[in-house]
C-alpha positions as CSV (number, residue, x, y, z in Angstrom):
1,M,112.1,75.2,47.2
2,S,108.7,75.1,48.1
3,E,107.4,75.9,51.5
4,P,107.4,72.1,53.1
5,D,110.9,71.6,51.7
6,R,112.3,74.6,53.2
7,P,114.3,74.2,56.4
8,R,112.6,75.6,59.7
9,D,115.7,77.0,61.4
10,A,119.3,78.4,60.5
11,A,121.2,75.3,61.6
12,S,119.2,73.0,59.2
13,A,119.3,75.4,56.5
14,R,123.1,75.3,57.0
15,L,123.4,71.6,56.9
16,A,121.0,71.4,54.0
17,A,123.0,73.8,52.0
18,G,126.8,72.8,53.0
19,A,128.9,70.1,51.5
20,P,127.0,68.6,48.9
21,I,130.1,67.0,47.5
22,A,131.1,65.5,50.9
23,R,127.5,63.9,51.2
24,G,127.9,62.5,47.7
25,A,131.2,60.9,48.7
26,V,129.5,59.4,51.7
27,V,126.7,58.0,49.5
28,A,129.3,56.4,47.0
29,S,131.2,55.0,49.7
30,L,128.3,53.4,51.5
31,S,126.9,52.3,48.1
32,A,130.3,50.4,47.7
33,V,129.6,48.5,50.9
34,V,126.3,47.1,49.1
35,F,128.2,46.7,45.7
36,G,131.5,45.6,47.1
37,F,132.3,43.2,44.2
38,V,132.6,46.4,41.9
39,F,135.6,48.7,42.3
40,L,134.0,52.0,41.0
41,P,132.1,53.1,44.0
42,Q,135.3,53.1,46.1
43,L,137.2,55.2,43.6
44,L,134.3,57.6,43.3
45,G,133.7,57.9,47.0
46,L,137.5,58.6,47.4
47,A,137.7,61.0,44.6
48,L,134.8,62.9,46.0
49,A,136.0,63.0,49.3
50,G,139.6,64.5,48.2
51,I,137.6,67.1,46.2
52,S,135.5,68.2,49.1
53,L,138.6,68.1,51.2
54,V,140.6,70.4,48.8
55,R,137.6,72.7,48.3
56,R,137.3,73.3,52.1
57,E,133.6,72.9,52.2
58,P,132.1,74.3,55.0
59,G,130.6,71.3,57.3
60,G,132.2,68.9,54.9
61,R,135.4,67.8,56.6
62,R,133.8,65.1,58.8
63,P,131.7,63.5,56.1
64,A,134.6,63.7,53.5
65,L,137.0,62.1,56.1
66,L,134.4,59.2,56.9
67,A,134.1,58.7,53.0
68,A,137.7,58.5,52.5
69,G,138.0,55.8,55.4
70,I,135.3,53.8,54.2
71,S,136.6,53.7,50.7
72,L,140.2,52.9,51.7
73,L,139.0,50.4,54.0
74,L,136.8,48.7,51.3
75,T,139.6,49.1,48.8
76,V,142.1,47.3,51.1
77,V,139.8,44.5,51.9
78,W,138.6,44.2,48.0
79,G,142.5,43.9,47.3
80,I,143.0,41.2,50.0
81,V,140.0,39.2,48.5
82,L,141.5,39.3,45.1
83,G,144.8,38.3,46.2
84,L,143.3,35.3,47.9
85,L,141.4,34.6,44.9
86,L,144.3,34.6,42.7
87,K,146.5,32.5,45.2
88,W,143.7,29.9,45.2
89,W,143.4,29.9,41.4
90,A,147.2,29.6,41.2
91,T,147.5,26.6,43.2
92,S,144.4,24.8,42.0
93,R,146.0,23.9,38.6
């Protein structure tokens, strides 16, 4: 890291170094909010959150649980929308 990128205190350094998988899970889950019509970000966020929880990353429990919650919520919403679309399609013939 170059000098301007280096964290100034120990707490910032711990935060910057800890839980890269959990942060990736949060990013994937939040991208699923934007790309909600695609099912892959929800699965990726859920998988990364699970990996982070299994590895017990320091400082990664809260972001991993947040990512898992977002992913599960969006998966349920996606399933409801898909079910409603299939019901509409079946009755419109």
